[in-house]
N, CA and C of each residue as an Amber inpcrd file, in Angstrom:
protein
   204
  86.6840000  91.5090000 116.4930000  87.5470000  92.0490000 117.5250000
  87.2080000  93.5110000 117.7080000  87.3740000  93.9870000 118.9070000
  87.0830000  95.3890000 119.1880000  88.2040000  96.2760000 118.6490000
  87.9600000  97.5580000 118.6590000  88.9670000  98.5350000 118.2240000
  90.2420000  98.4020000 119.0580000  90.0800000  98.3030000 120.3680000
  91.2380000  98.1880000 121.2570000  91.9920000  96.8900000 121.0170000
  91.2630000  95.8020000 120.7980000  91.9040000  94.5250000 120.4910000
  92.6710000  94.6080000 119.1720000  92.1120000  95.3380000 118.2250000
  92.7800000  95.5040000 116.9300000  94.1120000  96.2340000 117.1090000
  94.1130000  97.2930000 117.8910000  95.3600000  98.0190000 118.1400000
  96.3780000  97.1230000 118.8250000  95.9340000  96.3300000 119.7750000
  96.8260000  95.3860000 120.4480000  97.3870000  94.3680000 119.4580000
  96.5480000  93.8970000 118.5610000  96.9890000  92.9130000 117.5660000
  98.0170000  93.5240000 116.6230000  97.8130000  94.7500000 116.2060000
  98.7820000  95.4260000 115.3380000 100.1250000  95.5410000 116.0670000
 100.0970000  95.9410000 117.3250000 101.3410000  96.0460000 118.0990000
 102.0170000  94.6850000 118.2330000 101.2380000  93.6580000 118.5010000
 101.7960000  92.3060000 118.6140000 102.4380000  91.8750000 117.3010000
 101.7580000  92.1290000 116.2040000 102.3070000  91.7510000 114.8980000
 103.5900000  92.5200000 114.5890000 103.6610000  93.7670000 115.0010000
 104.8940000  94.5320000 114.8060000 106.0590000  93.8730000 115.5440000
 105.7950000  93.3570000 116.7330000 106.8700000  92.6870000 117.4780000
 107.2460000  91.3690000 116.8150000 106.2720000  90.6720000 116.2640000
 106.5350000  89.3650000 115.6540000 107.1700000  89.4740000 114.2660000
 106.6480000  90.3550000 113.4440000 107.1270000  90.4640000 112.0600000
 108.4640000  91.1950000 111.9890000 108.5790000  92.2790000 112.7390000
 109.7550000  93.1490000 112.6230000 110.6780000  93.0730000 113.8370000
 110.3990000  92.1630000 114.7420000 111.1800000  91.9630000 115.9680000
 111.4300000  93.2700000 116.7290000 110.4050000  94.0860000 116.8050000
 110.4810000  95.3170000 117.5840000 110.2140000  94.9870000 119.0490000
 110.7130000  95.8150000 119.9310000 110.3580000  95.6600000 121.3420000
 108.8900000  96.0470000 121.5190000 108.3000000  95.5910000 122.6080000
 106.9130000  95.9580000 122.8950000 106.7750000  97.4770000 122.9660000
 107.7150000  98.1120000 123.6330000 107.6630000  99.5680000 123.8010000
 107.6980000 100.2850000 122.4540000 108.5510000  99.8460000 121.5580000
 108.6600000 100.4790000 120.2400000 107.3930000 100.2410000 119.4280000
 106.8920000  99.0130000 119.4360000 105.6820000  98.6840000 118.6800000
 104.4930000  99.5020000 119.1760000 104.3510000  99.6050000 120.4820000
 103.2560000 100.3970000 121.0480000 103.4170000 101.8620000 120.6630000
 104.6460000 102.3410000 120.6730000 104.8970000 103.7210000 120.2530000
 104.4860000 103.9750000 118.8180000 104.7780000 103.0290000 117.9260000
 104.3720000 103.1600000 116.5240000 102.8490000 103.2460000 116.4230000
 102.1690000 102.3450000 117.1350000 100.7020000 102.3070000 117.0870000
 100.1240000 103.5990000 117.6650000 100.6990000 104.0870000 118.7410000
 100.2000000 105.3280000 119.3450000 100.4010000 106.5220000 118.4110000
 101.5360000 106.5830000 117.7240000 101.7700000 107.6700000 116.7740000
 100.7910000 107.5810000 115.6090000 100.5600000 106.3760000 115.1030000
  99.6070000 106.2060000 114.0060000  98.1990000 106.5870000 114.4570000
  97.8520000 106.2070000 115.6690000  96.5370000 106.5480000 116.2200000
  96.4080000 108.0650000 116.3660000  97.4420000 108.7150000 116.8350000
  97.4160000 110.1790000 116.9880000  97.2650000 110.8750000 115.6330000
  97.7660000 110.2470000 114.5830000  97.6370000 110.7820000 113.2240000
  96.3270000 110.3620000 112.5550000  95.4270000 109.7550000 113.3250000
  94.1160000 109.2990000 112.8480000  94.1880000 108.1760000 111.8170000
  95.2970000 107.4260000 111.7930000  95.3980000 106.2890000 110.8730000
  94.2730000 105.2870000 111.1220000  93.9060000 105.0910000 112.3810000
  92.9060000 104.0840000 112.7370000  91.4980000 104.6460000 112.8900000
  91.2480000 105.8780000 112.4860000  89.9360000 106.4820000 112.7280000
  88.8170000 105.7130000 112.0300000  89.0630000 105.1820000 110.8580000
  88.0450000 104.3840000 110.1660000  87.7190000 103.1030000 110.9080000
  88.7010000 102.5610000 111.5910000  88.5020000 101.3310000 112.3560000
  87.5630000 101.5800000 113.5290000  87.6920000 102.7460000 114.1330000
  86.8370000 103.0950000 115.2630000  85.4070000 103.3110000 114.7910000
  85.2550000 103.8820000 113.5940000  83.9310000 104.1430000 113.0310000
  83.2610000 102.8630000 112.5260000  84.0630000 101.9120000 112.0430000
  83.5250000 100.6740000 111.4600000  84.2740000  99.4720000 112.0250000
  83.8450000  98.9760000 113.1730000  84.5560000  97.8710000 113.8110000
  84.6060000  96.5880000 112.9740000  83.7800000  96.4810000 111.9400000
  83.7990000  95.2670000 111.1150000  85.1170000  95.1200000 110.3560000
  85.8990000  96.2000000 110.2400000  87.1880000  96.0830000 109.5620000
  88.3100000  95.7000000 110.5310000  87.9770000  95.5230000 111.7920000
  88.9710000  95.1070000 112.7910000  89.1000000  93.5870000 112.7630000
  89.8370000  93.1020000 111.7750000  90.0450000  91.6700000 111.5930000
  91.5290000  91.3430000 111.6620000  91.8450000  90.0810000 111.7900000
  93.2480000  89.6310000 111.8070000  93.9370000  90.0120000 110.4880000
  93.2470000  89.7910000 109.3810000  93.8220000  90.1080000 108.0710000
  94.1380000  91.6020000 107.9580000  93.2120000  92.4260000 108.4190000
  93.4260000  93.8690000 108.3590000  94.5410000  94.2880000 109.3180000
  94.6410000  93.6120000 110.4600000  95.7150000  93.9170000 111.4060000
  97.0770000  93.6580000 110.7680000  97.1830000  92.5980000 109.9730000
  98.4400000  92.3100000 109.2750000  98.7660000  93.4250000 108.2820000
  97.7800000  93.8810000 107.5390000  97.9860000  94.9820000 106.5980000
  98.3700000  96.2620000 107.3400000  97.6760000  96.5220000 108.4190000
  97.9440000  97.7320000 109.1990000  99.3370000  97.6870000 109.8210000
  99.7560000  96.5320000 110.3050000 101.0950000  96.4220000 110.9000000
 102.1590000  96.7870000 109.8730000 102.0090000  96.2930000 108.6580000
 102.9860000  96.6120000 107.6080000 102.9500000  98.1030000 107.2550000
 101.7660000  98.6650000 107.1570000 101.6350000 100.0880000 106.8190000
 102.1770000 100.9750000 107.9400000 101.8890000 100.6160000 109.1840000
 102.3690000 101.4010000 110.3170000 103.8910000 101.3250000 110.3890000
 104.4460000 100.1420000 110.1910000 105.9060000 100.0180000 110.2140000
 106.5320000 100.8790000 109.1270000 105.9950000 100.7980000 107.9410000
 106.5330000 101.5830000 106.8130000 106.4050000 103.0850000 107.0860000
 105.3010000 103.5010000 107.6510000 105.0520000 104.9130000 107.8470000
 105.6800000 105.5280000 109.0910000 106.0210000 104.6910000 110.0690000
 106.4730000 105.2400000 111.3520000 107.8430000 104.7600000 111.8050000
 108.5140000 103.9560000 110.9970000 109.8620000 103.5460000 111.3910000
 110.7980000 104.7400000 111.2850000 111.7940000 104.7940000 112.1370000
 112.7190000 105.9250000 112.0910000 113.5670000 105.8990000 110.8250000
 113.8850000 107.0620000 110.3480000 114.7780000 107.1780000 109.1890000
 116.1800000 106.7780000 109.6040000 116.8870000 106.1580000 108.7030000
 118.2770000 105.7710000 108.9970000 119.2220000 106.9130000 108.7560000
């Protein structure tokens, strides 16, 4: 999968796993991208896999969910 497809998959998984709205999930992914969380993925597209997207979705949710 391409880098862009990987980001889309992470956003989709955020909506499925954590029942986030599309807008919120995309916002999480955009914030993580702005923080260079995905920079290695852009450099090495071979890590853009479904399995890695699942790991990334969990890490992005943990790192970017709002504090209560």
